[in-house]
C-alpha positions in Angstrom: 34.9 6.4 -21.2 36.4 9.3 -22.8 36.3 10.4 -26.7 39.6 8.5 -27.3 38.3 5.1 -25.7 35.1 5.4 -27.7 37.1 6.0 -31.1 39.1 2.9 -30.4 35.8 0.8 -30.5 35.4 2.0 -34.0 38.7 0.6 -35.3 38.8 -2.7 -37.1 40.3 -4.4 -33.9 37.6 -2.9 -31.7 34.9 -4.0 -34.0 36.1 -7.4 -34.1 36.3 -7.6 -30.3 32.7 -6.2 -30.0 31.4 -8.7 -32.3 32.9 -11.6 -30.4 31.4 -10.4 -27.1 27.8 -10.6 -27.8 27.0 -13.4 -25.4 29.7 -12.1 -22.9 29.0 -12.9 -19.3 29.8 -10.1 -17.0 30.4 -12.5 -14.1 33.3 -13.7 -15.9 34.7 -10.3 -16.6 38.1 -10.8 -15.0 38.8 -13.9 -16.8 37.6 -12.5 -20.1 39.8 -9.5 -19.6 42.8 -11.4 -18.8 42.4 -13.6 -21.9 41.8 -10.5 -24.2 44.9 -8.6 -22.8 47.3 -11.2 -24.2 46.6 -10.0 -27.7 45.2 -6.5 -27.4 46.0 -3.2 -25.6 44.5 -3.1 -22.1 42.8 0.3 -22.9 41.2 -1.3 -25.8 39.9 -4.2 -23.7 38.5 -2.1 -21.1 36.5 0.0 -23.6 35.2 -3.1 -25.3 34.1 -5.0 -22.2 32.4 -1.7 -20.9 30.6 -1.5 -24.2 29.7 -5.1 -24.1 28.0 -4.6 -20.8 26.2 -1.4 -22.0 24.9 -3.3 -25.2 23.5 -6.0 -22.9 21.7 -3.2 -20.8 20.5 -1.7 -24.0 18.7 -4.6 -25.3 15.9 -4.0 -22.8 15.1 -0.7 -24.7 16.4 -1.3 -28.1 16.1 -5.0 -28.7 18.5 -6.6 -31.3 19.5 -3.1 -32.4 21.4 -2.7 -29.3 24.1 -4.9 -30.7 24.6 -2.6 -33.5 24.4 0.5 -31.3 26.9 2.4 -29.0 26.2 3.8 -25.7 27.4 5.8 -22.6 26.2 4.8 -19.0 24.0 7.8 -18.7 22.9 7.4 -22.5 21.7 3.8 -22.0 19.7 4.8 -18.8 18.0 8.0 -20.0 17.4 7.0 -23.8 13.8 6.6 -24.8 12.6 3.0 -25.2 12.1 2.0 -28.8 8.4 1.6 -28.6 7.8 4.9 -27.2 10.1 6.6 -29.6 8.4 5.1 -32.6 4.9 6.0 -31.2 6.0 9.5 -30.9 7.6 9.6 -34.4 4.3 8.2 -35.8 2.6 11.3 -34.1 5.1 13.8 -35.7 4.6 12.4 -39.2 0.7 12.3 -38.9 1.1 16.0 -38.1 2.9 16.4 -41.3 6.3 16.7 -40.0 9.3 16.1 -42.3 12.1 18.1 -40.9 12.7 18.1 -37.1 15.3 19.5 -34.7 16.0 17.1 -32.0 17.4 19.3 -29.2 19.2 17.4 -26.4 19.5 14.3 -28.5 21.5 12.2 -26.2 22.8 8.8 -28.0 20.0 9.3 -30.7 17.2 7.1 -29.7 14.5 9.3 -30.7 16.3 10.5 -33.7 16.6 7.0 -34.9 12.9 6.3 -34.7 12.2 9.6 -36.4 14.5 8.8 -39.1 12.9 5.4 -39.6 9.5 7.3 -40.1 11.1 9.2 -42.8 11.7 12.4 -41.0 15.0 14.3 -41.6 16.5 15.2 -38.2 19.1 17.6 -37.0 20.2 16.0 -33.7 21.9 18.4 -31.3 23.9 17.9 -28.3 26.7 19.9 -26.4 28.8 17.1 -25.4 31.4 15.7 -27.8 31.4 12.2 -26.6 27.6 12.0 -26.7 27.5 13.4 -30.2 30.2 11.0 -31.4 27.9 8.1 -30.0 24.9 9.5 -31.6 26.7 9.9 -35.1 28.0 6.3 -35.0 24.5 5.0 -34.0 23.1 6.8 -37.2 25.7 5.3 -39.3 25.6 1.9 -37.9 21.9 1.6 -38.4 22.1 3.1 -41.9 20.5 6.4 -41.1 23.3 8.7 -41.6 21.7 10.4 -44.6 18.6 11.4 -42.5 20.4 12.3 -39.2 22.7 15.2 -39.0 24.5 15.3 -35.6 25.7 18.8 -34.5 27.8 19.4 -31.4 26.4 22.7 -30.2 24.5 24.6 -27.4 20.7 24.2 -28.0 20.1 27.9 -27.4 22.4 28.8 -30.4 20.5 26.5 -32.9 18.3 28.3 -35.5 15.2 26.2 -35.9 13.6 28.5 -38.4 13.7 26.0 -41.1 12.2 23.0 -39.4 8.7 21.8 -39.2 9.1 20.8 -35.7 11.0 20.6 -32.4 11.5 17.8 -30.0 13.2 18.8 -26.7 14.1 16.2 -24.1 15.8 18.2 -21.2 18.0 16.7 -18.6 15.9 15.9 -15.3 18.8 14.8 -13.2 21.1 16.9 -11.0 24.6 17.3 -12.2 27.8 16.6 -10.2 29.0 19.2 -8.1 32.0 21.0 -9.4 31.3 20.8 -13.1 31.5 23.9 -15.3 28.4 25.8 -16.0 26.6 24.8 -19.0 27.2 27.2 -22.0 24.1 29.4 -22.3 22.7 28.3 -19.0 23.7 29.6 -15.4 24.7 27.1 -12.8 21.9 25.8 -10.8 22.1 24.4 -7.1 22.5 21.0 -8.6 25.9 22.0 -10.2 27.1 21.3 -13.7 28.1 18.1 -15.3 27.9 16.3 -18.7 24.9 17.4 -20.6 23.0 16.4 -23.7 21.9 19.4 -25.8 21.6 21.7 -23.0 22.2 19.1 -21.5 21.9 15.6 -20.0 23.1 15.7 -16.6 23.9 12.9 -14.2 22.7 12.5 -10.7 19.5 12.4 -8.9 16.2 13.2 -10.6 15.1 16.7 -10.8 11.3 17.4 -10.0 11.2 21.3 -10.5 10.7 21.9 -14.1 12.6 25.2 -13.9 15.7 23.1 -12.7 15.6 21.0 -16.1 18.4 21.8 -18.2 17.6 23.5 -20.5 14.7 24.8 -18.3 11.1 24.2 -19.1 10.4 27.7 -19.7 13.1 27.9 -22.3 11.9 24.8 -24.0 8.3 26.1 -24.1 9.7 29.2 -25.9 11.5 27.1 -28.4 8.4 25.1 -29.1 6.4 28.2 -29.9 8.7 29.1 -32.7 7.8 26.2 -34.8 4.5 24.8 -36.2 4.6 21.5 -34.2 6.6 20.6 -31.0 6.9 18.1 -28.1 8.6 18.5 -25.0 9.4 15.4 -22.7 9.0 15.9 -19.2 8.8 14.0 -15.9 5.7 12.0 -15.2 5.2 13.9 -12.2 5.1 17.3 -13.7 2.4 19.4 -11.8 -0.8 19.9 -14.2 -0.5 23.7 -13.4 2.9 23.8 -15.0 1.4 22.7 -18.2 0.8 25.9 -20.6 -2.6 26.6 -21.7 -1.4 26.4 -25.5 -0.1 22.8 -24.9 -1.8 19.5 -24.9 -0.3 17.1 -22.2 0.1 13.4 -22.6 1.1 10.6 -20.1 2.6 7.4 -21.7 2.9 3.9 -20.1 4.6 0.9 -21.5 3.1 -2.5 -20.3 1.6 -0.5 -17.1 4.7 1.3 -16.2 4.6 5.2 -16.6 7.5 6.1 -18.8 7.1 9.8 -19.4 4.8 12.9 -20.0 4.9 14.8 -23.2 3.7 18.4 -23.9 2.4 18.9 -27.5 2.3 22.2 -29.3 0.2 22.8 -32.4 -2.7 20.7 -31.8 -5.6 20.5 -29.3 -4.3 22.9 -26.7 -5.6 22.4 -23.4 -6.4 18.9 -23.7 -5.0 15.9 -21.6 -4.5 12.2 -22.5 -3.1 9.0 -21.6 -1.6 6.5 -24.0 -0.9 2.8 -23.3 1.8 1.1 -25.1 2.3 -1.3 -26.8 -0.8 -0.9 -28.9 -1.3 3.0 -28.7 -4.8 2.7 -27.0 -5.5 6.3 -25.8 -7.8 8.4 -23.7 -8.2 12.0 -24.2 -10.4 14.8 -23.3 -10.6 18.5 -23.6 -13.0 18.8 -20.7 -12.1 16.5 -17.7 -15.1 15.2 -15.6 -15.6 16.0 -12.0 -14.4 13.6 -9.4 -16.6 10.2 -9.3 -18.9 9.7 -6.3 -17.8 7.5 -3.3 -19.5 4.4 -2.4 -19.1 0.8 -1.0 -16.9 -1.8 -2.4 -18.7 -3.7 -5.1 -18.1 -7.0 -6.7 -15.1 -5.6 -9.1 -12.5 -3.2 -8.4 -10.6 -1.5 -11.2 -6.8 -0.4 -10.8 -6.5 2.4 -13.5 -3.1 2.4 -15.6 -0.7 4.6 -14.1 -0.8 7.0 -17.3 -4.6 7.4 -16.6 -3.9 8.4 -13.1 -1.0 11.0 -13.9 -3.3 12.3 -16.5 -6.0 12.9 -13.8 -8.5 10.7 -15.9 -9.9 8.4 -13.2 -13.1 9.9 -13.5 -13.2 9.1 -17.1 -12.5 5.5 -16.4 -15.2 5.4 -13.6 -17.8 6.6 -16.2 -16.9 4.1 -18.7 -17.2 1.1 -16.2 -20.3 2.7 -14.3 -18.1 2.8 -11.2 -17.4 4.9 -8.3 -14.3 5.6 -5.9 -13.7 3.3 -2.6 -12.2 6.5 -1.1 -12.2 10.4 -2.3 -8.5 10.2 -2.0 -7.6 6.9 -3.7 -7.6 6.0 -7.3 -9.4 2.5 -7.1 -12.7 2.3 -9.0 -15.4 -0.2 -7.8 -18.5 -1.4 -9.5 -21.1 -4.1 -9.3 -20.8 -5.1 -12.9 -18.0 -6.1 -15.0 -17.3 -3.8 -18.0 -13.8 -4.4 -19.5 -11.7 -1.5 -20.4 -8.1 -1.1 -21.6 -7.6 1.7 -19.2 -7.7 -0.4 -16.0 -7.2 -3.9 -14.6 -10.3 -5.5 -13.3 -10.3 -7.6 -10.2 -13.2 -9.7 -8.5 -13.3 -8.9 -5.1 -14.2 -11.7 -2.4 -13.5 -10.1 0.9 -13.7 -6.4 2.3 -11.9 -6.4 5.8 -10.8 -3.9 8.3 -6.9 -4.2 8.2 -5.4 -6.7 10.7 -2.4 -8.8 10.2 -3.7 -11.7 12.5 -7.0 -11.9 10.8 -5.3 -11.7 7.3 -2.7 -14.4 8.1 -5.6 -16.8 9.4 -7.7 -16.2 6.4 -5.1 -17.0 3.9 -3.8 -20.0 5.8 -7.4 -21.3 6.0 -7.7 -21.0 2.2 -4.4 -22.6 1.3 -3.0 -19.4 -0.1 0.8 -19.8 -1.0 1.2 -16.9 -3.4 -0.1 -13.4 -2.6 0.2 -10.5 -5.0 0.2 -7.4 -2.5 -0.7 -4.1 -3.8 -1.0 -0.8 -1.6 -2.6 2.5 -2.3 -2.8 4.8 0.8 -1.4 2.5 3.1 2.0 2.7 5.1 2.5 -1.0 4.9 5.4 -2.2 2.9 4.4 -5.3 0.9 7.5 -7.1 1.1 7.5 -6.9 4.8 3.9 -8.1 5.1 4.6 -10.9 2.8 7.5 -12.1 5.2 5.1 -11.9 8.2 2.3 -13.8 6.4 4.5 -17.0 5.9 2.3 -18.3 3.0 1.9 -21.9 2.2 -0.4 -23.7 -0.1 -1.5 -24.2 -3.8 -3.7 -21.3 -4.1 -3.1 -17.4 -5.1 -4.8 -14.1 -4.2 -4.3 -10.5 -4.7 -4.4 -8.4 -1.4 -5.1 -4.7 -1.8 -4.0 -2.6 1.2 -5.8 0.6 1.1 -8.6 2.9 2.5 -12.3 2.5 2.2 -14.2 5.7 3.1 -11.2 6.7 5.1 -10.8 3.5 7.0 -7.7 1.2 6.6 -8.8 -1.9 4.9 -7.8 -5.2 3.1 -9.5 -6.3 0.0 -9.0 -9.8 -1.3 -9.8 -11.0 -4.9 -8.3 -12.0 -8.3 -7.7 -10.7 -11.6 -10.7 -11.2 -13.7 -8.9 -13.3 -16.1 -7.4 -15.3 -13.6 -8.6 -18.9 -12.2 -11.5 -19.0 -10.0 -11.0 -17.4 -6.7 -10.9 -19.2 -3.5 -13.3 -17.6 -1.1 -16.9 -16.6 -0.6 -18.6 -13.9 -2.7 -18.4 -10.2 -1.8 -20.5 -9.7 1.2 -20.2 -13.0 2.8 -18.8 -13.0 6.3 -15.1 -14.2 6.4 -14.3 -17.2 8.9 -11.4 -16.6 11.0 
């Protein structure tokens, strides 16, 4: 979609067509396109059908707002989920932020959440189409008075008059052959469409200095204002976090979404925040690794944000637990101590790994549904499930992992689930 095609969506004809396609079925696109082209230009029909598809994709992140918003293919994929953006906006306002520069704003997902929290936002992007989309979103959601969209290179923006800066660098490689981003040299991943400095397309980038703009540039920008947040990939190495920043890993319904480096409060601390709800675990002095011991009655699977934040030891201390292996982030304990930071399972069997033994055991217990989890195992859960050929009314959770270095199978159930089928821990399994 180019700028002209997007502009056609904002015309009365474009708006009418978009409004009629909220429940549009992409499987019927050819028939729908043929029908619409009888009365409308083909270019408009193509733009409208493409935007209708993007709005349906955007609903997963933006809910009902998606049908009042506009997207680009990269924008809908890379935009921050509403719940995460709203949480971050609350953090900014709690720190006293009233005016913020959103550098690399994309389609405006974070700017929208900030404006709804009462923050005046300067939203900057260097790509004209992305800026037009962000501006249209601000108008459509009634936030134009609080969001100023500026098409510029982030390196040329004076942030001196702002309380805070938020930077969300591109973490995907550009398409080869694009022009270098103004203000930044070409990297090995090439140029490409960018947001702010900018938002590239292609494969994910894991080196923070290959972000666009680079992490070092973003850190420099963060240090120019009282408060700042830099959105980075969850896999960022801990040694890449500056000493004057706090590092936060955020998950949504157990899925790790992002990491954020905060400047202006609690430097050196690390935290894991679980959404929805905002339950958080923070420390300024991480504990040493927990001890390793035998598998007890309960197994705790820490939330991904806890693991990324290297806070497994803190969870182990809370539940009175220990690791099952020094390299595996499973915590075990003999007593149940519920925690929001880990899912608890009651374990019935601890066995050396063996496909025949597992298959026979599950057949004997009438297991027709198996949730297969792995950590420290080369076995692929889907491949194992096919080979097990499960039948029966019962369910089980199977953990493929290592216990004290040995490939092992743990069988059990979530603590909140129905009674487990099988003997208690320590009882011999019949084969």
